[in-house]
Biotite code that builds the C-alpha atoms (Angstrom):
import biotite.structure as struc

atoms = struc.array([
    struc.Atom([-21.671, -9.995, 10.126], chain_id="A", res_id=1, res_name="UNK", atom_name="CA", element="C"),
    struc.Atom([-24.467, -12.040, 9.940], chain_id="A", res_id=2, res_name="UNK", atom_name="CA", element="C"),
    struc.Atom([-24.415, -14.959, 7.514], chain_id="A", res_id=3, res_name="UNK", atom_name="CA", element="C"),
    struc.Atom([-21.742, -16.666, 8.216], chain_id="A", res_id=4, res_name="UNK", atom_name="CA", element="C"),
    struc.Atom([-20.636, -18.639, 5.548], chain_id="A", res_id=5, res_name="UNK", atom_name="CA", element="C"),
    struc.Atom([-18.447, -21.383, 6.715], chain_id="A", res_id=6, res_name="UNK", atom_name="CA", element="C"),
    struc.Atom([-16.125, -23.684, 4.375], chain_id="A", res_id=7, res_name="UNK", atom_name="CA", element="C"),
    struc.Atom([-13.776, -26.929, 4.647], chain_id="A", res_id=8, res_name="UNK", atom_name="CA", element="C"),
    struc.Atom([-9.997, -25.906, 3.843], chain_id="A", res_id=9, res_name="UNK", atom_name="CA", element="C"),
    struc.Atom([-7.366, -28.949, 3.982], chain_id="A", res_id=10, res_name="UNK", atom_name="CA", element="C"),
    struc.Atom([-3.859, -28.345, 3.296], chain_id="A", res_id=11, res_name="UNK", atom_name="CA", element="C"),
    struc.Atom([-0.874, -30.435, 2.217], chain_id="A", res_id=12, res_name="UNK", atom_name="CA", element="C"),
    struc.Atom([2.823, -29.295, 2.618], chain_id="A", res_id=13, res_name="UNK", atom_name="CA", element="C"),
    struc.Atom([4.783, -30.336, -0.948], chain_id="A", res_id=14, res_name="UNK", atom_name="CA", element="C"),
    struc.Atom([7.820, -30.084, -2.631], chain_id="A", res_id=15, res_name="UNK", atom_name="CA", element="C"),
    struc.Atom([8.350, -28.759, -6.097], chain_id="A", res_id=16, res_name="UNK", atom_name="CA", element="C"),
    struc.Atom([8.797, -31.483, -7.372], chain_id="A", res_id=17, res_name="UNK", atom_name="CA", element="C"),
    struc.Atom([5.261, -32.269, -6.209], chain_id="A", res_id=18, res_name="UNK", atom_name="CA", element="C"),
    struc.Atom([3.898, -29.268, -7.931], chain_id="A", res_id=19, res_name="UNK", atom_name="CA", element="C"),
    struc.Atom([4.400, -29.717, -11.484], chain_id="A", res_id=20, res_name="UNK", atom_name="CA", element="C"),
    struc.Atom([2.285, -32.693, -12.120], chain_id="A", res_id=21, res_name="UNK", atom_name="CA", element="C"),
    struc.Atom([-0.654, -31.408, -9.841], chain_id="A", res_id=22, res_name="UNK", atom_name="CA", element="C"),
    struc.Atom([-0.024, -28.529, -11.772], chain_id="A", res_id=23, res_name="UNK", atom_name="CA", element="C"),
    struc.Atom([-0.977, -30.612, -15.179], chain_id="A", res_id=24, res_name="UNK", atom_name="CA", element="C"),
    struc.Atom([-3.686, -31.875, -13.707], chain_id="A", res_id=25, res_name="UNK", atom_name="CA", element="C"),
    struc.Atom([-5.758, -29.083, -12.026], chain_id="A", res_id=26, res_name="UNK", atom_name="CA", element="C"),
    struc.Atom([-5.044, -27.548, -15.716], chain_id="A", res_id=27, res_name="UNK", atom_name="CA", element="C"),
    struc.Atom([-7.113, -30.009, -17.001], chain_id="A", res_id=28, res_name="UNK", atom_name="CA", element="C"),
    struc.Atom([-9.560, -30.083, -14.648], chain_id="A", res_id=29, res_name="UNK", atom_name="CA", element="C"),
    struc.Atom([-10.379, -26.691, -13.265], chain_id="A", res_id=30, res_name="UNK", atom_name="CA", element="C"),
    struc.Atom([-10.347, -23.242, -14.566], chain_id="A", res_id=31, res_name="UNK", atom_name="CA", element="C"),
    struc.Atom([-7.189, -20.517, -13.381], chain_id="A", res_id=32, res_name="UNK", atom_name="CA", element="C"),
    struc.Atom([-8.666, -17.621, -11.278], chain_id="A", res_id=33, res_name="UNK", atom_name="CA", element="C"),
    struc.Atom([-9.709, -14.778, -13.815], chain_id="A", res_id=34, res_name="UNK", atom_name="CA", element="C"),
    struc.Atom([-8.026, -12.203, -11.171], chain_id="A", res_id=35, res_name="UNK", atom_name="CA", element="C"),
    struc.Atom([-5.551, -14.111, -11.698], chain_id="A", res_id=36, res_name="UNK", atom_name="CA", element="C"),
    struc.Atom([-1.990, -12.673, -14.502], chain_id="A", res_id=37, res_name="UNK", atom_name="CA", element="C"),
    struc.Atom([-0.553, -15.109, -16.148], chain_id="A", res_id=38, res_name="UNK", atom_name="CA", element="C"),
    struc.Atom([-1.798, -18.026, -13.937], chain_id="A", res_id=39, res_name="UNK", atom_name="CA", element="C"),
    struc.Atom([-0.726, -16.353, -10.530], chain_id="A", res_id=40, res_name="UNK", atom_name="CA", element="C"),
    struc.Atom([-0.307, -13.557, -8.351], chain_id="A", res_id=41, res_name="UNK", atom_name="CA", element="C"),
    struc.Atom([1.520, -12.125, -5.358], chain_id="A", res_id=42, res_name="UNK", atom_name="CA", element="C"),
    struc.Atom([0.357, -12.057, -2.108], chain_id="A", res_id=43, res_name="UNK", atom_name="CA", element="C"),
    struc.Atom([1.553, -9.182, 1.034], chain_id="A", res_id=44, res_name="UNK", atom_name="CA", element="C"),
    struc.Atom([0.004, -9.557, 3.908], chain_id="A", res_id=45, res_name="UNK", atom_name="CA", element="C"),
    struc.Atom([0.349, -8.165, 7.583], chain_id="A", res_id=46, res_name="UNK", atom_name="CA", element="C"),
    struc.Atom([-0.563, -10.352, 10.127], chain_id="A", res_id=47, res_name="UNK", atom_name="CA", element="C"),
    struc.Atom([-1.599, -8.338, 13.778], chain_id="A", res_id=48, res_name="UNK", atom_name="CA", element="C"),
    struc.Atom([-1.097, -10.517, 17.112], chain_id="A", res_id=49, res_name="UNK", atom_name="CA", element="C"),
    struc.Atom([-1.445, -9.337, 20.979], chain_id="A", res_id=50, res_name="UNK", atom_name="CA", element="C"),
    struc.Atom([1.366, -8.755, 23.351], chain_id="A", res_id=51, res_name="UNK", atom_name="CA", element="C"),
    struc.Atom([1.527, -12.924, 24.092], chain_id="A", res_id=52, res_name="UNK", atom_name="CA", element="C"),
    struc.Atom([1.111, -13.582, 20.368], chain_id="A", res_id=53, res_name="UNK", atom_name="CA", element="C"),
    struc.Atom([-1.973, -15.304, 21.210], chain_id="A", res_id=54, res_name="UNK", atom_name="CA", element="C"),
    struc.Atom([-3.062, -15.858, 17.350], chain_id="A", res_id=55, res_name="UNK", atom_name="CA", element="C"),
    struc.Atom([0.720, -17.596, 16.906], chain_id="A", res_id=56, res_name="UNK", atom_name="CA", element="C"),
    struc.Atom([-0.150, -20.079, 20.579], chain_id="A", res_id=57, res_name="UNK", atom_name="CA", element="C"),
    struc.Atom([-3.423, -20.960, 19.725], chain_id="A", res_id=58, res_name="UNK", atom_name="CA", element="C"),
    struc.Atom([-2.367, -21.996, 15.966], chain_id="A", res_id=59, res_name="UNK", atom_name="CA", element="C"),
    struc.Atom([0.286, -24.335, 16.758], chain_id="A", res_id=60, res_name="UNK", atom_name="CA", element="C"),
    struc.Atom([-1.747, -25.439, 19.974], chain_id="A", res_id=61, res_name="UNK", atom_name="CA", element="C"),
    struc.Atom([-4.373, -26.037, 17.303], chain_id="A", res_id=62, res_name="UNK", atom_name="CA", element="C"),
    struc.Atom([-7.591, -23.783, 19.879], chain_id="A", res_id=63, res_name="UNK", atom_name="CA", element="C"),
    struc.Atom([-10.667, -24.745, 18.196], chain_id="A", res_id=64, res_name="UNK", atom_name="CA", element="C"),
    struc.Atom([-11.765, -21.557, 18.153], chain_id="A", res_id=65, res_name="UNK", atom_name="CA", element="C"),
    struc.Atom([-9.549, -19.301, 17.294], chain_id="A", res_id=66, res_name="UNK", atom_name="CA", element="C"),
    struc.Atom([-9.078, -15.986, 14.554], chain_id="A", res_id=67, res_name="UNK", atom_name="CA", element="C"),
    struc.Atom([-6.511, -13.887, 13.161], chain_id="A", res_id=68, res_name="UNK", atom_name="CA", element="C"),
    struc.Atom([-6.284, -10.434, 11.381], chain_id="A", res_id=69, res_name="UNK", atom_name="CA", element="C"),
    struc.Atom([-4.687, -9.344, 8.065], chain_id="A", res_id=70, res_name="UNK", atom_name="CA", element="C"),
    struc.Atom([-4.597, -6.463, 6.299], chain_id="A", res_id=71, res_name="UNK", atom_name="CA", element="C"),
    struc.Atom([-3.336, -8.125, 2.067], chain_id="A", res_id=72, res_name="UNK", atom_name="CA", element="C"),
    struc.Atom([-2.689, -6.166, -1.411], chain_id="A", res_id=73, res_name="UNK", atom_name="CA", element="C"),
    struc.Atom([-1.585, -7.812, -4.462], chain_id="A", res_id=74, res_name="UNK", atom_name="CA", element="C"),
    struc.Atom([0.746, -7.861, -7.372], chain_id="A", res_id=75, res_name="UNK", atom_name="CA", element="C"),
    struc.Atom([2.878, -5.264, -5.395], chain_id="A", res_id=76, res_name="UNK", atom_name="CA", element="C"),
    struc.Atom([0.779, -2.769, -5.819], chain_id="A", res_id=77, res_name="UNK", atom_name="CA", element="C"),
    struc.Atom([-0.983, -0.486, -2.904], chain_id="A", res_id=78, res_name="UNK", atom_name="CA", element="C"),
    struc.Atom([-2.093, 1.736, -4.840], chain_id="A", res_id=79, res_name="UNK", atom_name="CA", element="C"),
    struc.Atom([-5.097, -0.828, -5.701], chain_id="A", res_id=80, res_name="UNK", atom_name="CA", element="C"),
    struc.Atom([-7.070, -3.415, -3.744], chain_id="A", res_id=81, res_name="UNK", atom_name="CA", element="C"),
    struc.Atom([-6.106, -3.265, -0.074], chain_id="A", res_id=82, res_name="UNK", atom_name="CA", element="C"),
    struc.Atom([-8.126, -5.561, 2.481], chain_id="A", res_id=83, res_name="UNK", atom_name="CA", element="C"),
    struc.Atom([-8.564, -6.222, 6.220], chain_id="A", res_id=84, res_name="UNK", atom_name="CA", element="C"),
    struc.Atom([-9.220, -9.647, 6.818], chain_id="A", res_id=85, res_name="UNK", atom_name="CA", element="C"),
    struc.Atom([-10.724, -11.669, 9.155], chain_id="A", res_id=86, res_name="UNK", atom_name="CA", element="C"),
    struc.Atom([-10.043, -15.453, 9.081], chain_id="A", res_id=87, res_name="UNK", atom_name="CA", element="C"),
    struc.Atom([-11.864, -18.171, 11.601], chain_id="A", res_id=88, res_name="UNK", atom_name="CA", element="C"),
    struc.Atom([-11.285, -21.349, 12.453], chain_id="A", res_id=89, res_name="UNK", atom_name="CA", element="C"),
    struc.Atom([-14.293, -22.968, 14.108], chain_id="A", res_id=90, res_name="UNK", atom_name="CA", element="C"),
    struc.Atom([-15.015, -26.618, 14.649], chain_id="A", res_id=91, res_name="UNK", atom_name="CA", element="C"),
    struc.Atom([-12.170, -27.093, 11.779], chain_id="A", res_id=92, res_name="UNK", atom_name="CA", element="C"),
    struc.Atom([-14.513, -24.919, 9.463], chain_id="A", res_id=93, res_name="UNK", atom_name="CA", element="C"),
    struc.Atom([-13.349, -21.886, 7.689], chain_id="A", res_id=94, res_name="UNK", atom_name="CA", element="C"),
    struc.Atom([-15.320, -18.567, 7.797], chain_id="A", res_id=95, res_name="UNK", atom_name="CA", element="C"),
    struc.Atom([-13.493, -15.572, 6.632], chain_id="A", res_id=96, res_name="UNK", atom_name="CA", element="C"),
    struc.Atom([-14.401, -11.544, 6.430], chain_id="A", res_id=97, res_name="UNK", atom_name="CA", element="C"),
    struc.Atom([-13.149, -8.889, 5.097], chain_id="A", res_id=98, res_name="UNK", atom_name="CA", element="C"),
    struc.Atom([-13.582, -5.034, 4.502], chain_id="A", res_id=99, res_name="UNK", atom_name="CA", element="C"),
    struc.Atom([-11.570, -2.306, 1.719], chain_id="A", res_id=100, res_name="UNK", atom_name="CA", element="C"),
    struc.Atom([-9.098, 0.189, 3.328], chain_id="A", res_id=101, res_name="UNK", atom_name="CA", element="C"),
    struc.Atom([-7.781, 2.814, 1.030], chain_id="A", res_id=102, res_name="UNK", atom_name="CA", element="C"),
    struc.Atom([-3.757, 3.036, 0.914], chain_id="A", res_id=103, res_name="UNK", atom_name="CA", element="C"),
    struc.Atom([-4.045, 5.846, 3.578], chain_id="A", res_id=104, res_name="UNK", atom_name="CA", element="C"),
    struc.Atom([-6.275, 4.031, 5.679], chain_id="A", res_id=105, res_name="UNK", atom_name="CA", element="C"),
    struc.Atom([-3.914, 0.910, 5.764], chain_id="A", res_id=106, res_name="UNK", atom_name="CA", element="C"),
    struc.Atom([-1.082, 3.231, 6.721], chain_id="A", res_id=107, res_name="UNK", atom_name="CA", element="C"),
    struc.Atom([-2.514, 4.568, 9.460], chain_id="A", res_id=108, res_name="UNK", atom_name="CA", element="C"),
    struc.Atom([-3.658, 1.201, 11.208], chain_id="A", res_id=109, res_name="UNK", atom_name="CA", element="C"),
    struc.Atom([0.197, 0.367, 10.915], chain_id="A", res_id=110, res_name="UNK", atom_name="CA", element="C"),
    struc.Atom([1.268, 3.483, 12.115], chain_id="A", res_id=111, res_name="UNK", atom_name="CA", element="C"),
    struc.Atom([-1.191, 3.304, 15.401], chain_id="A", res_id=112, res_name="UNK", atom_name="CA", element="C"),
    struc.Atom([-3.439, 6.103, 14.241], chain_id="A", res_id=113, res_name="UNK", atom_name="CA", element="C"),
    struc.Atom([-6.857, 4.243, 14.777], chain_id="A", res_id=114, res_name="UNK", atom_name="CA", element="C"),
    struc.Atom([-9.128, 7.032, 16.005], chain_id="A", res_id=115, res_name="UNK", atom_name="CA", element="C"),
    struc.Atom([-10.930, 7.444, 13.098], chain_id="A", res_id=116, res_name="UNK", atom_name="CA", element="C"),
    struc.Atom([-11.313, 3.490, 12.804], chain_id="A", res_id=117, res_name="UNK", atom_name="CA", element="C"),
    struc.Atom([-14.753, 3.768, 15.305], chain_id="A", res_id=118, res_name="UNK", atom_name="CA", element="C"),
    struc.Atom([-16.345, 5.630, 12.609], chain_id="A", res_id=119, res_name="UNK", atom_name="CA", element="C"),
    struc.Atom([-15.676, 3.769, 10.003], chain_id="A", res_id=120, res_name="UNK", atom_name="CA", element="C"),
    struc.Atom([-18.850, 1.847, 8.152], chain_id="A", res_id=121, res_name="UNK", atom_name="CA", element="C"),
    struc.Atom([-17.276, -0.805, 8.133], chain_id="A", res_id=122, res_name="UNK", atom_name="CA", element="C"),
    struc.Atom([-17.739, -3.544, 11.351], chain_id="A", res_id=123, res_name="UNK", atom_name="CA", element="C"),
    struc.Atom([-14.700, -5.131, 10.584], chain_id="A", res_id=124, res_name="UNK", atom_name="CA", element="C"),
    struc.Atom([-12.889, -2.077, 11.338], chain_id="A", res_id=125, res_name="UNK", atom_name="CA", element="C"),
    struc.Atom([-14.324, -1.046, 13.852], chain_id="A", res_id=126, res_name="UNK", atom_name="CA", element="C"),
    struc.Atom([-14.068, -4.115, 15.284], chain_id="A", res_id=127, res_name="UNK", atom_name="CA", element="C"),
    struc.Atom([-10.297, -4.316, 15.011], chain_id="A", res_id=128, res_name="UNK", atom_name="CA", element="C"),
    struc.Atom([-9.967, -1.165, 16.303], chain_id="A", res_id=129, res_name="UNK", atom_name="CA", element="C"),
    struc.Atom([-11.882, -2.507, 20.009], chain_id="A", res_id=130, res_name="UNK", atom_name="CA", element="C"),
    struc.Atom([-9.134, -5.321, 19.877], chain_id="A", res_id=131, res_name="UNK", atom_name="CA", element="C"),
    struc.Atom([-5.892, -2.731, 18.723], chain_id="A", res_id=132, res_name="UNK", atom_name="CA", element="C"),
    struc.Atom([-7.462, -0.821, 22.023], chain_id="A", res_id=133, res_name="UNK", atom_name="CA", element="C"),
    struc.Atom([-8.076, -3.231, 24.517], chain_id="A", res_id=134, res_name="UNK", atom_name="CA", element="C"),
    struc.Atom([-6.138, -6.050, 23.723], chain_id="A", res_id=135, res_name="UNK", atom_name="CA", element="C"),
    struc.Atom([-2.971, -4.588, 22.567], chain_id="A", res_id=136, res_name="UNK", atom_name="CA", element="C"),
    struc.Atom([-3.695, -6.116, 19.247], chain_id="A", res_id=137, res_name="UNK", atom_name="CA", element="C"),
    struc.Atom([-0.485, -5.080, 16.891], chain_id="A", res_id=138, res_name="UNK", atom_name="CA", element="C"),
    struc.Atom([0.901, -5.478, 13.772], chain_id="A", res_id=139, res_name="UNK", atom_name="CA", element="C"),
    struc.Atom([3.814, -7.674, 14.330], chain_id="A", res_id=140, res_name="UNK", atom_name="CA", element="C"),
    struc.Atom([5.220, -9.343, 10.584], chain_id="A", res_id=141, res_name="UNK", atom_name="CA", element="C"),
    struc.Atom([4.736, -9.151, 6.515], chain_id="A", res_id=142, res_name="UNK", atom_name="CA", element="C"),
    struc.Atom([4.290, -12.205, 4.720], chain_id="A", res_id=143, res_name="UNK", atom_name="CA", element="C"),
    struc.Atom([4.801, -12.507, 1.200], chain_id="A", res_id=144, res_name="UNK", atom_name="CA", element="C"),
    struc.Atom([4.492, -15.399, -1.291], chain_id="A", res_id=145, res_name="UNK", atom_name="CA", element="C"),
    struc.Atom([3.131, -16.071, -4.790], chain_id="A", res_id=146, res_name="UNK", atom_name="CA", element="C"),
    struc.Atom([0.032, -17.889, -5.626], chain_id="A", res_id=147, res_name="UNK", atom_name="CA", element="C"),
    struc.Atom([-1.094, -19.900, -8.509], chain_id="A", res_id=148, res_name="UNK", atom_name="CA", element="C"),
    struc.Atom([-5.665, -20.033, -7.901], chain_id="A", res_id=149, res_name="UNK", atom_name="CA", element="C"),
    struc.Atom([-7.656, -22.937, -9.627], chain_id="A", res_id=150, res_name="UNK", atom_name="CA", element="C"),
    struc.Atom([-11.528, -23.062, -9.466], chain_id="A", res_id=151, res_name="UNK", atom_name="CA", element="C"),
    struc.Atom([-14.220, -25.895, -9.777], chain_id="A", res_id=152, res_name="UNK", atom_name="CA", element="C"),
    struc.Atom([-17.730, -24.555, -9.780], chain_id="A", res_id=153, res_name="UNK", atom_name="CA", element="C"),
    struc.Atom([-19.814, -27.749, -8.571], chain_id="A", res_id=154, res_name="UNK", atom_name="CA", element="C"),
    struc.Atom([-18.847, -27.587, -4.534], chain_id="A", res_id=155, res_name="UNK", atom_name="CA", element="C"),
    struc.Atom([-17.326, -23.998, -5.334], chain_id="A", res_id=156, res_name="UNK", atom_name="CA", element="C"),
    struc.Atom([-13.895, -25.540, -5.005], chain_id="A", res_id=157, res_name="UNK", atom_name="CA", element="C"),
    struc.Atom([-10.688, -23.262, -4.672], chain_id="A", res_id=158, res_name="UNK", atom_name="CA", element="C"),
    struc.Atom([-7.211, -24.966, -5.163], chain_id="A", res_id=159, res_name="UNK", atom_name="CA", element="C"),
    struc.Atom([-4.234, -23.162, -4.829], chain_id="A", res_id=160, res_name="UNK", atom_name="CA", element="C"),
    struc.Atom([-0.453, -23.472, -4.282], chain_id="A", res_id=161, res_name="UNK", atom_name="CA", element="C"),
    struc.Atom([1.380, -21.294, -2.778], chain_id="A", res_id=162, res_name="UNK", atom_name="CA", element="C"),
    struc.Atom([5.285, -20.690, -2.728], chain_id="A", res_id=163, res_name="UNK", atom_name="CA", element="C"),
    struc.Atom([8.238, -18.637, -2.633], chain_id="A", res_id=164, res_name="UNK", atom_name="CA", element="C"),
    struc.Atom([7.017, -17.863, 0.952], chain_id="A", res_id=165, res_name="UNK", atom_name="CA", element="C"),
    struc.Atom([9.200, -15.114, 2.450], chain_id="A", res_id=166, res_name="UNK", atom_name="CA", element="C"),
    struc.Atom([8.858, -13.270, 5.944], chain_id="A", res_id=167, res_name="UNK", atom_name="CA", element="C"),
    struc.Atom([9.740, -9.451, 6.646], chain_id="A", res_id=168, res_name="UNK", atom_name="CA", element="C"),
    struc.Atom([11.068, -10.378, 9.903], chain_id="A", res_id=169, res_name="UNK", atom_name="CA", element="C"),
    struc.Atom([9.966, -7.798, 12.238], chain_id="A", res_id=170, res_name="UNK", atom_name="CA", element="C"),
    struc.Atom([9.461, -5.759, 9.592], chain_id="A", res_id=171, res_name="UNK", atom_name="CA", element="C"),
    struc.Atom([5.877, -3.681, 9.204], chain_id="A", res_id=172, res_name="UNK", atom_name="CA", element="C"),
    struc.Atom([6.945, -1.664, 6.600], chain_id="A", res_id=173, res_name="UNK", atom_name="CA", element="C"),
    struc.Atom([3.393, -3.244, 4.501], chain_id="A", res_id=174, res_name="UNK", atom_name="CA", element="C"),
    struc.Atom([3.349, -0.198, 1.890], chain_id="A", res_id=175, res_name="UNK", atom_name="CA", element="C"),
    struc.Atom([6.908, -0.798, 0.967], chain_id="A", res_id=176, res_name="UNK", atom_name="CA", element="C"),
    struc.Atom([7.027, -2.623, -1.981], chain_id="A", res_id=177, res_name="UNK", atom_name="CA", element="C"),
    struc.Atom([10.954, -2.696, -1.343], chain_id="A", res_id=178, res_name="UNK", atom_name="CA", element="C"),
    struc.Atom([10.471, -3.499, 1.632], chain_id="A", res_id=179, res_name="UNK", atom_name="CA", element="C"),
    struc.Atom([13.541, -6.725, 2.533], chain_id="A", res_id=180, res_name="UNK", atom_name="CA", element="C"),
    struc.Atom([12.090, -9.947, 3.103], chain_id="A", res_id=181, res_name="UNK", atom_name="CA", element="C"),
    struc.Atom([14.033, -13.261, 3.190], chain_id="A", res_id=182, res_name="UNK", atom_name="CA", element="C"),
    struc.Atom([13.145, -16.628, 2.559], chain_id="A", res_id=183, res_name="UNK", atom_name="CA", element="C"),
    struc.Atom([11.150, -18.750, 5.217], chain_id="A", res_id=184, res_name="UNK", atom_name="CA", element="C"),
    struc.Atom([12.533, -21.396, 5.584], chain_id="A", res_id=185, res_name="UNK", atom_name="CA", element="C"),
    struc.Atom([12.929, -24.422, 3.011], chain_id="A", res_id=186, res_name="UNK", atom_name="CA", element="C"),
    struc.Atom([11.595, -23.847, -0.575], chain_id="A", res_id=187, res_name="UNK", atom_name="CA", element="C"),
    struc.Atom([7.791, -25.448, 0.576], chain_id="A", res_id=188, res_name="UNK", atom_name="CA", element="C"),
    struc.Atom([4.668, -25.613, -1.528], chain_id="A", res_id=189, res_name="UNK", atom_name="CA", element="C"),
    struc.Atom([1.624, -25.120, 0.114], chain_id="A", res_id=190, res_name="UNK", atom_name="CA", element="C"),
    struc.Atom([-1.776, -27.386, -1.655], chain_id="A", res_id=191, res_name="UNK", atom_name="CA", element="C"),
    struc.Atom([-4.612, -25.556, -0.481], chain_id="A", res_id=192, res_name="UNK", atom_name="CA", element="C"),
    struc.Atom([-8.216, -26.866, -0.844], chain_id="A", res_id=193, res_name="UNK", atom_name="CA", element="C"),
    struc.Atom([-11.290, -25.290, 0.217], chain_id="A", res_id=194, res_name="UNK", atom_name="CA", element="C"),
    struc.Atom([-14.978, -25.988, -0.765], chain_id="A", res_id=195, res_name="UNK", atom_name="CA", element="C"),
    struc.Atom([-18.498, -25.672, 0.817], chain_id="A", res_id=196, res_name="UNK", atom_name="CA", element="C"),
    struc.Atom([-20.895, -28.633, 1.048], chain_id="A", res_id=197, res_name="UNK", atom_name="CA", element="C"),
    struc.Atom([-18.808, -31.063, -1.002], chain_id="A", res_id=198, res_name="UNK", atom_name="CA", element="C"),
    struc.Atom([-15.348, -32.085, -2.419], chain_id="A", res_id=199, res_name="UNK", atom_name="CA", element="C"),
    struc.Atom([-16.324, -33.579, -5.713], chain_id="A", res_id=200, res_name="UNK", atom_name="CA", element="C"),
    struc.Atom([-14.088, -37.027, -6.278], chain_id="A", res_id=201, res_name="UNK", atom_name="CA", element="C"),
    struc.Atom([-12.333, -35.528, -9.357], chain_id="A", res_id=202, res_name="UNK", atom_name="CA", element="C"),
    struc.Atom([-10.696, -32.868, -7.671], chain_id="A", res_id=203, res_name="UNK", atom_name="CA", element="C"),
    struc.Atom([-10.162, -35.266, -4.354], chain_id="A", res_id=204, res_name="UNK", atom_name="CA", element="C"),
    struc.Atom([-8.463, -38.024, -6.559], chain_id="A", res_id=205, res_name="UNK", atom_name="CA", element="C"),
    struc.Atom([-6.280, -34.919, -8.970], chain_id="A", res_id=206, res_name="UNK", atom_name="CA", element="C"),
    struc.Atom([-5.105, -33.728, -5.487], chain_id="A", res_id=207, res_name="UNK", atom_name="CA", element="C"),
    struc.Atom([-3.782, -37.147, -3.683], chain_id="A", res_id=208, res_name="UNK", atom_name="CA", element="C"),
    struc.Atom([-0.158, -36.863, -3.841], chain_id="A", res_id=209, res_name="UNK", atom_name="CA", element="C"),
    struc.Atom([1.053, -40.133, -1.957], chain_id="A", res_id=210, res_name="UNK", atom_name="CA", element="C"),
    struc.Atom([3.273, -40.071, 0.965], chain_id="A", res_id=211, res_name="UNK", atom_name="CA", element="C"),
    struc.Atom([1.824, -36.269, 1.702], chain_id="A", res_id=212, res_name="UNK", atom_name="CA", element="C"),
    struc.Atom([-0.804, -36.248, 4.300], chain_id="A", res_id=213, res_name="UNK", atom_name="CA", element="C"),
    struc.Atom([-3.217, -32.820, 5.013], chain_id="A", res_id=214, res_name="UNK", atom_name="CA", element="C"),
    struc.Atom([-1.344, -30.796, 7.441], chain_id="A", res_id=215, res_name="UNK", atom_name="CA", element="C"),
    struc.Atom([-1.691, -27.917, 9.471], chain_id="A", res_id=216, res_name="UNK", atom_name="CA", element="C"),
    struc.Atom([0.852, -25.492, 7.739], chain_id="A", res_id=217, res_name="UNK", atom_name="CA", element="C"),
    struc.Atom([0.893, -21.496, 8.531], chain_id="A", res_id=218, res_name="UNK", atom_name="CA", element="C"),
    struc.Atom([2.418, -19.213, 6.572], chain_id="A", res_id=219, res_name="UNK", atom_name="CA", element="C"),
    struc.Atom([1.992, -16.723, 9.408], chain_id="A", res_id=220, res_name="UNK", atom_name="CA", element="C"),
    struc.Atom([3.593, -19.560, 11.859], chain_id="A", res_id=221, res_name="UNK", atom_name="CA", element="C"),
    struc.Atom([6.346, -20.203, 9.711], chain_id="A", res_id=222, res_name="UNK", atom_name="CA", element="C"),
    struc.Atom([7.780, -16.259, 8.937], chain_id="A", res_id=223, res_name="UNK", atom_name="CA", element="C"),
    struc.Atom([7.259, -16.146, 12.884], chain_id="A", res_id=224, res_name="UNK", atom_name="CA", element="C"),
    struc.Atom([9.834, -17.915, 13.727], chain_id="A", res_id=225, res_name="UNK", atom_name="CA", element="C"),
    struc.Atom([12.343, -15.860, 12.737], chain_id="A", res_id=226, res_name="UNK", atom_name="CA", element="C"),
    struc.Atom([10.815, -12.301, 14.239], chain_id="A", res_id=227, res_name="UNK", atom_name="CA", element="C"),
])
């Protein structure tokens, strides 16, 4: 996993009323993500943690060096693209590593069938195997939400609006699109802005919302309140 690319990231927790004018501004300035269908897509993630909930505690306590593992697929289609991801936070900067999984591989991981992982050609899969074996990392909860993504090439900027956040409580039946989930708290909208070396002023000005400050909102932490 050489050549790590670090990105800046800020988050704002918004209301539904905030979303409408911000969406209109982004439609005028940026382009919809080409992977979105009708301007949005649905994300299901399965997050991992150890028996002491280290990933959760590190996030809540604002630990400077932290990481979290998750498996993710899109639009209620476990037969499509599935990724294992590791997201890291280092000195306020973010990096992400990814490896493809088949539906059968994802199912085996959730069921604790890990022997095959040590022989995977993907370093990230082998790393998760080691941490499941020696640190007790296990699936903890499902996190569902809808995302509206926009891209702006200068600065490699990505702006997303996430809402309808739902939790699977302690359910880890990740590949079952009919797995029961419930709303994770109030009807929050999470604005995320990510960029490489610089954030163009046109984007910075467009996402300004009076009375809203950047926050450390975590969908995983919000959903873990329920199990």
